[in-house]
N, C-alpha and C positions, 0 to 999 in steps of 0.2 A: 770243847775245842776253844771255846772263848775266856775263859777263866784262865788256861796258862797262858795265855797271847796277852793278857791282861798281866799278869802277874811280871812276865818277861819284857815287857813294853814297860813297865811302869818303874820296875828296876833299873833297865838301862837307860831310861829317862834321867834317872836320879844319879846312874855310875857319870852319862855325860855332862850333869850339871855338875857333877866333882872338880871334871878335870881342869887342870889351872890354865892352860894353853886353849880358849876357845876362840873361834873365828866362825864365818859365815857359813862352813860346812855345820859346825857343830848346832849352830841353832837351827838349820834345816832339819838335821836329824833329831833333834828335840821337839820341833812342831810334827814331824812326821809319826815320832814315836806317842804323841799328843793326841793325836788324831786315831792313832791303833790302840791307845786306851779308851777313848770314848766309843768308839765304834764297839769295843769289845763289852766293855760295861752295859752298852744299851743292847749289844746281843743276848749278854747273860741276862740282865733284868728281864728280855722278852722271854728266853726258854724256860724262866724259872716260873712267871706266870701263866706261861704255857701248861706247865707241869702240875701247877697247885692250883690253879684256875679251869680244867679243861670245860667244863659247861658254858663258860661264858664264849669260848672259841666256838664252839660247837653251835650253839645259837646264832652265834655272830654270823656265822657261814649258811646257813639255814634261810 
């Protein structure tokens, strides 16, 4: 779920940067998409670690 969110947010952010008429709303939209990209990348990294290193998470929970 986080990988598609990352891709869509990153592409929309790049698209918003290429719009010739930029205003305050565009800056807010870019900031929101940057936050979504950061959160989705962090979530994807955590999920990847859980899948590749399950023993570390099992031991940490016990």
